[in-house]
N, C-alpha and C positions, 0 to 999 in steps of 0.2 A: 504494500500500500504506500501511500504518500504521507510524509510527515513534514510538519512545519514547526520551527522553533519560534516561540513567542517570548518576548522580553518586555517587561514593564520597567520603565525608568523610575527609580525610587523617589526622586524629588518632584518631578513634574507629572508623573502618572502616564506619560506618553507610552504608547504600546508600539513595538516594532516586531515585524515578522520576517523570518528568513524566506528565501526562495524554497519552494517545495523540494524535498528529497525523496526519491523513489527507492523503496526497499523491496527486493525480490528475494524470496527464500528459495535457494537452489537445493534440490535434494534428489536422491534416488533411493527408494525403499530397498531394504535388505531382501534378498531372495534366498530361498532354499533350493539349491539346484536339484533337478530331477535326473535320474539315470534310467534309461529305457533300453529295451532290446526290441528290434523289429526284424521280421523276415519279409522279404519282398520276393514275389514269384518271378522267376526268370521270364522275361518277355513282357513285363508290365510296361505300359506306355508312359504313364505318369504316376508318381507316388508323391504325396504331399505330407509334410510334417509341420506341426505348429510349435511356436515358441512364445509363451506368454511373457510379455515384457513387464517389468515392474513399473509401478507408478513413479513418475519422475517429472521434475521441472528443471530445465526444459524437457520435453518428451524424449524418452529413451528410444534408441534405434537398435535394430538387431544386426549382427554380423554372424555368418555361419562359416565354420572352418571344417576341413576334412583331413583325416589322417588314415592311411591305409591300414595300420595295425594298432592305432590308439596310443602308440608310444613314440612314433617318429614325429618330426616337426609337422605341425598342422599347416595346411595351405588354405588361404582365403578362397571361398567358393567362386568368387568372380573369375578365378583363373581357369575355370572349366567351361566347356561349351555345352555340356548337357545337364547343368545344374544351375538354378538361380533362386533368388529369394527376394522378398519385399522387405526393405529395411524398416518400414513404418509399422508393420504388423508381425514381422518375424516368420512368415510362412515360407518354408523351403520346398522347392519342387525338384525332383529328380526325374529326368526325362529318359525314356528308353532304358529302363533298368534291366538290361538283358545280359549283362556280363558281370563277372566277379569284380570288375573295376569299381563297382559301386559298393562293394562290401568294405566296411570300415567304420570308423568312429566319426560322427558328425557332432559338432559342438556349437551351440548357439550362445553368444555372449551379448550382453546389453551394455550400452554406454550412452552418454549424452554429451552435448557440446561443451559442458562446463567441467566435467570430470575427466581426468586423464587416465582413468582405469577402466577396465572392462570387467564385468561381473558375469560369471558363467551361470546361465539360466537352465540349460538343458544339455544333456549328452545322450546321444542315441547311438547304439551299436547296431549297425545294419548288416544283415547277411542276405545275399541273393541266393535263393534256393531253387532247385529244380534243374532240369537239364534241357529245357526248351531252347532250341536254337534261336538265334536272333531272327525273328520273323521279318521279312522284308515288308516295309510299309512305305508308301509314298508320303511326302509331307502332308499331314492332315490338318494342321492348324499353325498359323503364325500370328503372333500377337505382341503388343507392347506391354510393358510393365504397367499394371493398373495404377500404380502410384507415381507414374511419370508426371513431371511438371507440365502444366498447360500454359504457363506464362513464364517469360524470361525477360530479364532486364538487359538492355543493350550492353554488350561487353561481358556479361556473365556467362559462365560455362553451363552447358546443358548436356545431360546424358539421357538418351532414350534407349532403353534396353529392349531388344527384340528377342523373342524366343520362338523356336520352331521345333517340332519333333517329327520323326520318321526314322526309318532304318533302311539303308545306312543313315547316320545322322546327317541331315542336310547342312550345306554351308549357306550362309546368308550374309548380306552386306547391309 
């Protein structure tokens, strides 16, 4: 909220006010991280996972990381062509989960613009099961990230993320 300092002059009784000062309480609620295990059928076209972000001001955003065995260095999911997530709601999508390359540990962390730390919210150990071969599928859907910005200021950077799925994994520009 806004605060004003009021001073009354002792001898004359004149009252003086300061300029308003705005106070914002920055916070991110504590989180108890959850650990889950999921099995994905080989050949699944799309698999989604949720990450419940903690209450925070400013609003927390999600980042998902992947590690093949859960112990090696984790890699930010934006480095993969067949996985993406929405930072504002934490939903992760794995496209064309038809190989063991999707088996591993996925970690969702929350952060906000004011805090320099990330808080682990969820860890999911995923195993791709079954022996279904990678079914050939033409690209069946292409779409932009639903949280993509619709306005941009001149000179400001803008990223529009596109996703498409099919098998083999289509390339797109």
